[in-house]
C-alpha positions as CSV (number, residue, x, y, z in Angstrom):
1,X,124.2,99.4,111.9
2,X,122.1,101.9,110.0
3,X,118.6,102.5,111.2
4,X,115.6,103.5,109.1
5,X,112.2,104.6,110.5
6,X,109.5,103.8,108.0
7,X,106.5,106.1,108.1
8,X,103.5,105.2,105.9
9,X,101.7,108.3,104.7
10,X,98.5,109.5,102.9
11,X,98.9,112.5,100.6
12,X,96.7,115.5,101.3
13,X,95.0,117.7,98.6
14,X,98.0,120.0,98.6
15,X,100.4,117.1,98.0
16,X,98.2,115.8,95.1
17,X,98.7,119.0,93.1
18,X,96.7,119.4,89.9
19,X,95.2,116.0,90.4
20,X,93.5,116.9,93.6
21,X,90.3,118.4,92.2
22,X,89.6,115.4,89.9
23,X,90.3,112.9,92.7
24,X,88.0,114.8,95.0
25,X,85.3,115.1,92.4
26,X,85.3,111.3,91.7
27,X,85.5,110.5,95.4
28,X,82.5,112.7,96.2
29,X,80.5,111.2,93.3
30,X,80.9,107.7,94.8
31,X,80.9,108.4,98.5
32,X,79.5,111.9,99.0
33,X,80.9,115.2,100.2
34,X,80.4,114.3,103.8
35,X,82.7,111.3,103.4
36,X,85.4,113.5,101.9
37,X,85.1,115.9,104.9
38,X,85.5,112.9,107.2
39,X,88.5,111.7,105.2
40,X,90.1,115.2,105.6
41,X,89.7,115.0,109.3
42,X,91.2,111.5,109.3
43,X,94.3,112.7,107.5
44,X,94.7,115.6,109.8
45,X,94.5,113.3,112.8
46,X,96.9,110.9,111.2
47,X,99.6,113.6,110.7
48,X,99.1,114.8,114.3
49,X,99.7,111.3,115.4
50,X,102.8,110.9,113.3
51,X,104.2,114.2,114.6
52,X,103.6,113.1,118.1
53,X,105.2,109.7,117.7
54,X,108.3,111.1,116.0
55,X,108.6,113.8,118.6
56,X,108.7,111.1,121.3
57,X,111.6,109.2,119.6
58,X,115.0,110.2,121.1
59,X,116.9,110.8,117.8
60,X,120.3,112.5,117.3
61,X,118.9,115.0,114.8
62,X,122.3,116.0,113.5
63,X,122.8,112.4,112.4
64,X,119.3,112.0,111.0
65,X,118.4,112.1,107.3
66,X,114.9,112.7,105.9
67,X,113.6,110.9,102.8
68,X,110.3,111.8,101.2
69,X,107.9,110.2,98.7
70,X,107.8,112.4,95.6
71,X,110.8,114.5,96.4
72,X,113.2,114.5,93.4
73,X,116.9,114.7,93.5
74,X,117.2,118.1,92.0
75,X,119.2,120.5,94.2
76,X,116.0,122.4,95.1
77,X,114.7,120.0,97.7
78,X,114.5,122.4,100.6
79,X,112.7,125.0,98.4
80,X,110.1,122.4,97.4
81,X,109.5,121.4,101.0
82,X,109.2,124.9,102.2
83,X,106.8,125.9,99.4
84,X,104.5,122.9,100.0
85,X,104.7,123.6,103.8
86,X,103.6,127.2,103.2
87,X,100.6,125.9,101.2
88,X,99.4,123.8,104.1
89,X,100.9,120.4,103.5
90,X,101.1,118.7,107.0
91,X,103.7,116.3,105.6
92,X,106.0,119.0,104.5
93,X,105.4,121.2,107.5
94,X,106.7,118.2,109.6
95,X,109.7,117.9,107.3
96,X,110.5,121.6,107.8
97,X,110.1,121.2,111.6
98,X,112.5,118.2,111.6
99,X,115.0,120.2,109.5
100,X,114.9,123.0,112.0
101,X,115.9,120.4,114.7
102,X,119.0,119.6,112.7
103,X,117.9,116.7,110.4
104,X,119.2,116.7,106.8
105,X,116.8,116.6,103.9
106,X,117.8,114.2,101.1
107,X,116.5,114.2,97.5
108,X,114.8,110.8,97.3
109,X,113.3,110.1,93.9
110,X,114.4,109.9,90.2
111,X,112.8,113.1,88.6
112,X,112.2,111.2,85.3
113,X,110.2,108.4,87.1
114,X,108.2,111.0,89.0
115,X,107.3,112.7,85.7
116,X,106.4,109.3,84.2
117,X,104.0,108.6,87.1
118,X,102.5,112.1,86.9
119,X,101.8,111.6,83.2
120,X,100.3,108.2,83.8
121,X,97.9,109.6,86.4
122,X,96.9,112.3,84.0
123,X,96.1,109.7,81.3
124,X,94.1,107.7,83.9
125,X,92.0,110.7,84.7
126,X,91.5,111.4,81.0
127,X,90.6,107.8,80.4
128,X,87.9,107.9,83.1
129,X,86.5,111.2,81.8
130,X,86.2,109.7,78.2
131,X,85.0,106.3,79.5
132,X,87.8,104.5,77.7
133,X,87.6,100.7,77.4
134,X,88.8,98.6,80.3
135,X,91.8,97.5,78.2
136,X,93.2,101.0,78.2
137,X,92.9,101.3,81.9
138,X,94.4,97.9,82.4
139,X,97.4,98.8,80.3
140,X,97.9,102.0,82.3
141,X,97.7,100.0,85.5
142,X,100.4,97.6,84.3
143,X,102.6,100.7,83.4
144,X,102.0,102.0,86.9
145,X,103.1,98.8,88.5
146,X,106.3,98.9,86.5
147,X,107.0,102.5,87.3
148,X,106.4,101.9,91.0
149,X,108.9,99.0,91.0
150,X,111.5,101.3,89.4
151,X,110.7,104.1,91.8
152,X,111.1,101.7,94.8
153,X,114.4,100.4,93.4
154,X,115.7,103.9,93.0
155,X,114.6,105.0,96.5
156,X,116.3,101.9,98.0
157,X,119.5,102.6,96.2
158,X,119.4,106.3,97.2
159,X,119.0,105.5,100.9
160,X,121.7,102.8,100.7
161,X,124.2,105.3,99.2
162,X,123.4,108.3,101.3
163,X,122.8,106.9,104.8
164,X,126.1,106.2,106.7
165,X,126.8,103.9,109.6
166,X,125.6,105.3,112.9
167,X,123.0,107.5,111.1
168,X,119.2,107.2,111.2
169,X,116.9,107.7,108.2
170,X,113.2,108.6,108.3
171,X,111.4,107.6,105.2
172,X,107.9,109.1,104.5
173,X,106.3,106.9,101.9
174,X,102.9,106.1,100.4
175,X,101.0,102.9,101.1
176,X,101.6,101.2,97.7
177,X,105.4,101.3,98.0
178,X,107.5,98.3,99.1
179,X,110.9,99.9,99.7
180,X,111.2,98.2,103.2
181,X,111.3,94.8,101.5
182,X,114.2,95.9,99.3
183,X,116.1,97.2,102.3
184,X,115.6,94.1,104.5
185,X,118.9,93.0,106.0
186,X,120.8,96.1,105.1
187,X,119.1,98.3,107.8
188,X,117.5,98.1,111.1
189,X,114.0,99.0,109.7
190,X,111.5,100.2,112.3
191,X,107.8,101.0,111.4
192,X,106.6,104.1,113.2
193,X,102.9,103.0,112.7
194,X,101.3,99.9,111.2
195,X,97.8,101.1,110.5
196,X,96.3,104.2,109.0
197,X,92.7,105.5,109.4
198,X,90.4,103.4,107.2
199,X,89.5,105.3,104.0
200,X,92.1,108.0,104.5
201,X,93.6,107.3,101.1
202,X,91.0,108.4,98.6
203,X,92.7,106.8,95.5
204,X,92.9,103.4,97.3
205,X,89.3,103.6,98.4
206,X,88.1,104.4,94.8
207,X,90.1,101.4,93.6
208,X,88.4,99.2,96.1
209,X,85.1,100.2,94.6
210,X,86.3,99.8,91.0
211,X,86.3,103.5,90.1
212,X,90.1,103.9,89.6
213,X,93.0,102.1,88.1
């Protein structure tokens, strides 16, 4: 039986790339700079907790594969991880650490779908800046739901075709994804943690207050 450790994650500012400044600005407008600072501390604590829990799991690292939200199948996966780790991403620093232990990094996502999601988020930010009608935002939201379903389907297929019997996969994935549901019955799915710090995901918190898609 193939095992999969499911790790829910929150992206840091480094992981958000060019969208980070705008998300931070909107978050601080609604909740204040102090709340953003608290949120940063929550994310740091979350990653320290994830690292500690994974370190305590007795895994055969030479037979462990790593799958990462947002990591395209491109042939440059290790370079991407090491670059983001060097920039301070706790997520990618942990990936690099697990690779040093012997785990194998696997390209996880369809590059075209990642690009489609990036462009959609850019359009959402621009729509907010221009105060576009709700209908525009709703359409972008529907597009996002469709792209997310396609991404999840690709990730599930990718894991199914690259993880062999007797191997363990570790999947680092954002809170909105539902890949575990697509893999039910095919893998022994174990959730590393079930709850993340409240408010750690700024995009989700903005959505709850009606300031995002």
